[in-house]
PASELO-809047 format. One record per residue (C-alpha): z, y, x; residue in one letter. Coordinates in pm, 1 decimal, always signed. Layout:
c3 Z&c2 Y&c1 X&code A
...
//
This chain:
c3 -0.4&c2 -2.1&c1 -6.7&code M
c3 -96.1&c2 +350.5&c1 +133.0&code S
c3 +173.7&c2 +595.8&c1 +228.0&code S
c3 +15.1&c2 +849.6&c1 -22.9&code R
c3 +55.0&c2 +589.3&c1 -291.5&code R
c3 +414.1&c2 +533.8&c1 -201.6&code L
c3 +471.3&c2 +906.3&c1 -203.3&code R
c3 +330.5&c2 +929.6&c1 -567.5&code R
c3 +476.4&c2 +631.9&c1 -738.1&code W
c3 +776.1&c2 +811.0&c1 -896.6&code P
c3 +550.8&c2 +1099.3&c1 -1030.6&code A
c3 +515.6&c2 +912.3&c1 -1364.5&code W
c3 +898.5&c2 +899.9&c1 -1381.1&code L
c3 +914.3&c2 +1289.4&c1 -1315.6&code L
c3 +626.4&c2 +1360.3&c1 -1559.9&code T
c3 +822.7&c2 +1155.1&c1 -1816.3&code A
c3 +1146.6&c2 +1347.1&c1 -1750.4&code A
c3 +964.6&c2 +1675.2&c1 -1795.1&code L
c3 +825.7&c2 +1565.2&c1 -2135.3&code M
c3 +1189.1&c2 +1571.7&c1 -2261.7&code L
c3 +1320.5&c2 +1899.3&c1 -2404.5&code P
c3 +1395.1&c2 +2147.7&c1 -2144.2&code G
c3 +1692.4&c2 +2369.5&c1 -2096.2&code P
c3 +1782.2&c2 +2580.5&c1 -2398.8&code A
c3 +1569.5&c2 +2902.0&c1 -2405.3&code G
c3 +1298.6&c2 +2753.9&c1 -2169.5&code A
c3 +971.9&c2 +2903.0&c1 -2288.8&code E
c3 +630.8&c2 +2740.0&c1 -2259.2&code E
c3 +396.2&c2 +2954.4&c1 -2039.1&code P
c3 +50.4&c2 +3024.1&c1 -2173.3&code A
c3 -188.9&c2 +2759.8&c1 -2035.2&code P
c3 -411.6&c2 +2866.8&c1 -1746.3&code A
c3 -778.4&c2 +2746.2&c1 -1763.1&code A
c3 -907.6&c2 +2508.0&c1 -1508.1&code D
c3 -1199.8&c2 +2679.7&c1 -1355.3&code P
c3 -1381.7&c2 +2354.9&c1 -1311.9&code A
c3 -1358.3&c2 +2211.7&c1 -1662.6&code G
c3 -1217.5&c2 +2496.1&c1 -1858.2&code G
c3 -911.9&c2 +2269.3&c1 -1949.9&code K
c3 -574.5&c2 +2420.2&c1 -1962.7&code P
c3 -354.2&c2 +2353.3&c1 -1656.5&code V
c3 -72.8&c2 +2105.2&c1 -1726.7&code D
c3 +206.7&c2 +2319.6&c1 -1541.1&code V
c3 +487.4&c2 +2071.1&c1 -1608.8&code K
c3 +295.7&c2 +1777.3&c1 -1471.7&code A
c3 +196.5&c2 +1974.6&c1 -1160.1&code L
c3 +545.3&c2 +2086.4&c1 -1108.6&code F
c3 +668.8&c2 +1737.6&c1 -1148.6&code A
c3 +428.0&c2 +1607.9&c1 -886.1&code N
c3 +441.3&c2 +1883.9&c1 -637.3&code Q
c3 +743.9&c2 +2101.0&c1 -678.4&code C
c3 +1040.1&c2 +1896.1&c1 -819.6&code S
c3 +1074.5&c2 +1694.7&c1 -501.3&code W
c3 +1251.9&c2 +1998.9&c1 -335.2&code C
c3 +1331.3&c2 +2211.4&c1 -648.7&code H
c3 +1440.6&c2 +1957.2&c1 -899.0&code G
c3 +1341.5&c2 +1909.1&c1 -1267.9&code A
c3 +1298.4&c2 +2239.9&c1 -1427.0&code Y
c3 +1367.0&c2 +2412.6&c1 -1094.3&code G
c3 +1742.9&c2 +2342.6&c1 -1114.7&code M
c3 +1774.6&c2 +2261.2&c1 -758.4&code K
c3 +1733.9&c2 +1938.4&c1 -566.4&code A
c3 +1856.5&c2 +1845.3&c1 -231.6&code D
c3 +1595.7&c2 +2033.7&c1 -21.6&code K
c3 +1485.0&c2 +2354.6&c1 -200.9&code G
c3 +1656.7&c2 +2643.7&c1 -375.1&code P
c3 +1699.7&c2 +2679.4&c1 -749.1&code K
c3 +1409.7&c2 +2847.2&c1 -911.9&code L
c3 +1546.5&c2 +2853.4&c1 -1264.2&code A
c3 +1664.6&c2 +3219.0&c1 -1334.0&code G
c3 +1504.0&c2 +3345.4&c1 -988.7&code T
c3 +1533.9&c2 +3734.9&c1 -932.8&code R
c3 +1195.7&c2 +3733.1&c1 -772.7&code M
c3 +909.9&c2 +3892.0&c1 -975.0&code T
c3 +622.3&c2 +3681.0&c1 -1099.1&code E
c3 +402.7&c2 +3856.1&c1 -805.9&code E
c3 +677.0&c2 +3757.7&c1 -557.8&code Q
c3 +670.5&c2 +3393.5&c1 -698.7&code V
c3 +291.3&c2 +3391.5&c1 -682.0&code R
c3 +296.3&c2 +3515.1&c1 -313.3&code Q
c3 +548.3&c2 +3262.7&c1 -211.5&code R
c3 +354.2&c2 +2981.1&c1 -347.6&code I
c3 +41.8&c2 +3097.7&c1 -168.7&code L
c3 +201.4&c2 +3182.1&c1 +146.2&code N
c3 +507.3&c2 +2951.6&c1 +164.0&code G
c3 +817.0&c2 +3042.0&c1 +362.3&code K
c3 +823.0&c2 +2979.5&c1 +740.0&code P
c3 +1052.5&c2 +2679.5&c1 +822.3&code G
c3 +1130.3&c2 +2623.8&c1 +460.7&code A
c3 +819.8&c2 +2578.1&c1 +230.5&code M
c3 +459.3&c2 +2507.9&c1 +310.4&code P
c3 +176.3&c2 +2727.8&c1 +177.7&code S
c3 -0.3&c2 +2596.4&c1 -125.7&code F
c3 -297.5&c2 +2826.2&c1 -96.5&code R
c3 -546.2&c2 +2532.8&c1 -30.2&code K
c3 -387.3&c2 +2296.9&c1 -282.9&code V
c3 -377.4&c2 +2510.3&c1 -601.4&code F
c3 -648.8&c2 +2726.8&c1 -764.5&code S
c3 -565.9&c2 +3082.7&c1 -837.8&code P
c3 -517.8&c2 +2983.1&c1 -1203.3&code E
c3 -266.8&c2 +2707.5&c1 -1130.9&code E
c3 -71.9&c2 +2964.9&c1 -891.5&code V
c3 -58.6&c2 +3211.5&c1 -1179.7&code A
c3 +41.4&c2 +2938.4&c1 -1425.4&code A
c3 +320.3&c2 +2821.6&c1 -1190.5&code F
c3 +446.5&c2 +3172.9&c1 -1135.2&code A
c3 +473.8&c2 +3215.1&c1 -1507.4&code R
c3 +647.8&c2 +2889.8&c1 -1578.5&code Y
c3 +898.2&c2 +2939.7&c1 -1306.2&code I
c3 +978.8&c2 +3290.6&c1 -1429.9&code K
c3 +1021.5&c2 +3123.3&c1 -1770.5&code S
c3 +1289.6&c2 +2884.4&c1 -1667.5&code L
c3 +1629.8&c2 +3011.6&c1 -1773.6&code P
c3 +1918.5&c2 +3027.7&c1 -1518.7&code A
c3 +2134.0&c2 +2770.5&c1 -1702.1&code G
c3 +2493.9&c2 +2694.4&c1 -1599.0&code D
//
């Protein structure tokens, strides 16, 4: 089994967890259109596959990355962090996500309530 496949096997579990109701007050971001097919971007599934490893489900903090829910960063600052990363902490996702996906991520992250 390839290492890429091994890294992705729990994605179904995270996707299933993200299909459960989120924290109270979480709003659904408006879907962004995928430039290739015009389909809406499934931000929750992308977040589960790409971000929750470090930031936890619903951005509530995992072992590696900071809590995203309730961030004080502006939507533009979130977008720039996704595009450029943070040296020594987070890689750049500029070549991974389309501009529409980055915008959808930023809206989704800003919609996450701070929680307890």
